[in-house]
Structure formats: C-alpha cells, structure tokens
C-alpha positions in Angstrom: 24.2 21.6 -83.7 26.2 18.8 -82.1 25.6 18.5 -78.3 27.6 16.8 -75.7 25.4 14.5 -73.7 26.3 12.7 -70.4 24.8 9.5 -71.7 26.8 9.4 -74.9 30.0 10.2 -73.0 29.2 7.3 -70.6 28.5 5.0 -73.6 32.0 5.8 -75.0 33.6 5.2 -71.6 31.8 1.8 -71.3 32.9 0.9 -74.8 36.5 1.7 -73.9 36.3 -0.4 -70.8 34.7 -3.3 -72.6 36.9 -3.3 -75.8 40.1 -2.0 -74.3 41.3 -0.4 -77.6 45.0 -0.3 -78.2 46.3 3.2 -78.2 49.8 3.5 -79.8 51.7 6.4 -78.3 54.8 8.0 -79.7 55.3 10.3 -76.7 58.0 11.9 -74.6 60.2 10.4 -71.9 58.7 12.7 -69.2 55.2 11.3 -69.4 55.4 7.8 -70.6 54.6 6.2 -67.3 51.8 8.6 -66.3 50.0 8.5 -69.6 50.2 4.7 -69.8 48.8 4.5 -66.3 46.0 6.9 -67.1 45.0 4.9 -70.2 45.0 1.7 -68.2 42.9 3.3 -65.5 40.4 4.5 -68.1 40.1 1.0 -69.6 42.3 1.4 -72.7 45.4 -0.6 -73.6 48.5 1.6 -74.1 51.7 0.9 -76.0 54.7 3.2 -76.1 56.7 2.4 -79.2 58.9 4.8 -81.3 61.4 2.6 -83.1 61.1 3.0 -86.8 61.7 -0.7 -87.3 58.4 -1.7 -85.7 56.2 1.3 -86.5 54.3 -0.3 -89.3 53.5 -3.4 -87.4 52.5 -1.5 -84.2 50.2 0.9 -86.0 48.6 -2.0 -87.7 47.5 -3.3 -84.3 46.3 0.0 -82.9 42.8 1.5 -82.8 44.3 5.1 -82.4 47.7 6.8 -82.7 48.8 9.6 -80.4 51.9 11.6 -81.5 53.4 13.9 -78.9 56.5 16.0 -79.8 57.6 16.7 -76.2 61.1 15.2 -76.4 62.1 15.6 -80.1 65.0 14.1 -82.0 65.4 13.6 -85.8 65.0 9.8 -85.4 61.7 10.3 -83.5 60.4 12.8 -86.1 61.1 10.1 -88.8 59.1 7.6 -86.8 56.3 10.0 -86.2 56.0 10.8 -89.9 56.0 7.1 -90.7 53.5 6.2 -88.1 51.1 9.0 -89.2 51.4 7.9 -92.8 50.6 4.3 -91.9 47.7 5.3 -89.7 46.3 7.3 -92.7 46.5 4.3 -94.9 44.7 2.2 -92.4 42.0 4.7 -91.4 43.2 4.9 -87.8 42.5 8.2 -86.0 45.5 10.3 -85.1 45.9 12.8 -82.2 48.7 15.2 -82.5 50.1 17.0 -79.4 52.4 19.9 -80.6 54.2 20.2 -77.2 56.2 23.4 -77.0 55.3 24.7 -80.5 56.4 28.3 -80.7 59.3 27.8 -78.3 61.8 26.8 -80.9 61.9 26.7 -84.7 62.5 22.9 -84.7 59.4 22.3 -82.7 57.2 24.7 -84.7 58.4 23.3 -88.0 58.0 19.7 -86.9 54.5 20.3 -85.7 53.5 22.0 -88.9 55.1 19.3 -91.0 53.2 16.6 -89.0 50.0 18.5 -89.3 50.2 19.1 -93.0 51.6 15.6 -94.0 50.0 13.4 -91.4 46.4 14.7 -91.5 45.5 14.1 -87.8 41.9 13.9 -86.8 42.6 16.0 -83.6 45.2 18.5 -82.6 45.3 18.9 -78.8 47.5 21.5 -77.2 47.6 24.5 -74.9 46.6 28.0 -76.1 50.2 29.2 -76.9 50.9 26.0 -78.9 47.7 26.4 -80.9 48.4 30.1 -81.5 51.9 29.3 -82.6 50.5 27.0 -85.3 47.4 29.0 -86.3 48.8 32.5 -86.0 52.5 31.6 -86.1 53.5 34.6 -84.1 52.9 33.4 -80.5 55.6 32.3 -78.0 55.5 29.8 -75.2 57.3 29.6 -71.9 59.0 26.3 -72.6 56.1 23.9 -72.8 53.7 26.1 -70.7 51.1 28.4 -72.1 51.3 32.1 -71.8 47.8 32.6 -73.1 44.2 31.7 -72.1 42.4 29.1 -74.1 39.7 31.5 -75.3 42.5 33.6 -76.9 43.3 30.7 -79.2 39.8 30.0 -80.5 40.2 32.0 -83.7 43.6 30.4 -84.4 42.1 27.0 -83.7 39.3 27.7 -86.2 41.9 28.7 -88.8 43.8 25.4 -88.2 40.5 23.4 -88.3 39.4 24.9 -91.6 42.8 24.7 -93.3 43.7 21.2 -92.3 40.3 19.6 -91.7 41.0 18.8 -88.0 39.3 19.2 -84.7 41.3 21.4 -82.3 41.2 20.9 -78.6 42.7 23.7 -76.4 43.4 23.0 -72.8 43.1 25.7 -70.1 40.9 26.7 -67.1 38.1 26.2 -69.6 38.9 23.8 -72.4 37.8 24.7 -75.9 37.1 22.2 -78.7 36.8 23.7 -82.1 35.7 22.2 -85.4 35.0 24.8 -88.1 32.2 26.9 -86.6 31.4 24.4 -83.9 32.7 25.1 -80.4 32.4 23.1 -77.1 33.5 24.9 -73.9 34.4 22.3 -71.2 34.4 24.0 -67.8 35.4 21.0 -65.7 38.8 20.8 -64.0 40.7 22.1 -61.0 43.6 24.6 -60.4 45.8 21.8 -59.0 46.0 20.1 -62.5 48.6 22.5 -64.0 50.8 21.8 -60.9 51.3 18.2 -62.1 53.6 17.6 -65.0 52.1 15.8 -68.0 48.4 16.5 -67.5 48.2 18.0 -71.0 49.9 15.0 -72.4 47.5 12.8 -70.5 44.6 14.6 -72.0 46.0 13.8 -75.5 46.4 10.2 -74.6 42.9 9.9 -73.3 41.7 11.8 -76.4 43.2 8.9 -78.4 41.2 6.4 -76.4 37.9 8.2 -77.1 38.8 8.7 -80.8 39.3 4.9 -81.0 35.6 4.4 -80.1 33.8 7.5 -81.4 34.0 8.3 -85.1 33.2 12.0 -84.4 36.5 13.7 -83.6 34.6 16.7 -82.1 32.7 14.5 -79.7 35.8 12.3 -78.9 37.8 15.4 -78.0 35.1 17.0 -75.9 34.4 13.7 -74.1 38.1 13.3 -73.3 38.4 16.8 -71.9 35.3 16.4 -69.8 36.5 13.2 -68.3 39.9 14.8 -67.6 38.2 17.7 -65.8 35.8 15.6 -63.8 38.5 13.2 -62.7 40.6 16.2 -61.8 37.8 17.6 -59.6 37.3 14.2 -57.9 41.0 13.8 -57.3 41.4 17.3 -55.9 38.7 16.6 -53.3 40.9 13.8 -51.9 44.5 15.0 -52.5 46.7 16.8 -50.0 48.7 18.3 -52.8 50.2 17.7 -56.3 52.0 14.6 -55.2 49.0 12.7 -54.0 46.9 14.3 -56.7 48.5 12.1 -59.3 47.5 8.9 -57.5 44.0 10.2 -56.8 43.6 11.2 -60.4 44.4 7.7 -61.6 42.0 6.3 -59.0 39.3 8.7 -60.2 39.6 7.6 -63.8 39.4 4.0 -62.7 36.2 4.5 -60.6 34.5 7.2 -62.7 30.8 6.3 -63.0 27.7 7.6 -64.7 26.6 9.4 -61.6 29.9 11.4 -61.5 29.5 12.3 -65.1 25.8 13.3 -64.9 26.3 15.4 -61.8 29.5 17.2 -62.7 29.7 17.6 -66.5 29.8 21.2 -67.5 30.0 21.5 -71.3 28.4 24.2 -73.4 28.2 23.8 -77.2 27.5 26.5 -79.7 28.2 27.8 -83.2 30.3 30.9 -83.5 
C-alpha cells in the first residue's frame, strides 16, 4: 500500500523550490492571476498560454501541463486538445480540471473528449464534476459542487480504471483515487470555498507536484495536503476571505517541514 509521508512531501516541495519547474497552464480568465501567484509562491514557474500558434513550443519547454476548462470557447478547446497531444508525445504529465462539468452539455462533452483523447495523468475536480464524468447523471450549481467528496469516490474509481488516471476530488475532505487506492486528505479550512479559484489553484499546484514526482497518486495527494495546510495557516491570520487570499500565498511561500509534520492529516487505504 502506498503511504503519504511528511518527509516525502517535503522532499517534493524542496525539489520544486530548487528546480522551479515550468508549469504550462491553459486556464480560465477568472483565476490566471491567483494561480500564477500560488505557483510562484510554492516555488514553481508558471506560464499562461493558450494561443494555438505557440502551443507546441510552450509545451516543449514545460515540465507539466494543466488544462482547466473554466472559460471555454471553441478556439480554447482546439488549443487544449493540441497541448495535451503534444504533452503525450513528450511524456509530460497532464492535469485536467473539468470545471463545471455537468452544468452544460458543452462542458461535459469537452471534458470527456479531453479525458479520452488527451490521456491526462490526473483529473482534479469537485465531487459534482467527477460524478458528471464518472456517473454522467450528476448536475452542478454553475461551477460549485452539490455533492460531498465521499459521494464521488465510486465514480472516481470508474474514471480511474477506465482511463488509467488518478482522480483528485476536492471537498471538506479531499479524496485521491487510483484504482483501489484511496488517500483521504483531511486538511483545509471552511474559509477556502469562500474564495474564488481555490479549486483551480489546487489543480495548478497538482501540476507542480506532478512535475517532480512520477507517481500521479502521490503528486495529487501531496498537492492537496499542501493546499489544506496552507489554508489552515492562512485562516489563522486572516480577518476574512479578502485577506485570506494574501495570507494563503504567504503560507505557501513560507511553508516548512515543521508545518507539514505537525499538521498533515492523510489516511491511505485500499477499498
């Protein structure tokens, strides 16, 4: 059974800070600034590029690709498909965030197309998005989840086994599923859903960890643990959601081994 150890998480974080891997993001307008700042604070190097004319060159420079369907258009879908194809040829890990899957047919069909064609290493979304892809009968409230993360574990397992991916489900407890392997990450704070783009930030950070750890399961669990721990540290200093954003970035920047060792709450098991 794969376990999630504080020392290995810390080793990944040190590697990110030392090597500053380039994480290529094709993401939505709402979160570009916040996810770029989070990657920088973590120690990675972000680039936001979605023009088809430069996709091949940009993917060639990257250590990971994050595809986020938050603000879709046909031109962006073309670039996403092209980027995922190029990443596959070069062996670059891909994280797919199916934002709002289940809300509209366009989103759901796009997410399934990218999942089947692009062969991502990790799919990271909220419970309703994962249910929409795995069960295909779930609905979302815009881009917000109407379900708990534990309700989506079976759908995540179906996706994992069908497409050979690790599935990371965000919620009060985050669930990371790969086949029969399950990691339950209990870190985090209730203020986090009050700030837009935290899920998208989780996907971006997952890309950074995937860039340095060949295990998609561990990379996804490490990213969610770091998100949760940073969220707890930020909430301890923030007056509300506005200051939380700044405190969260600061927490990512200053996160140390002591913070991780004392606060990490991850349970792994087979189910």
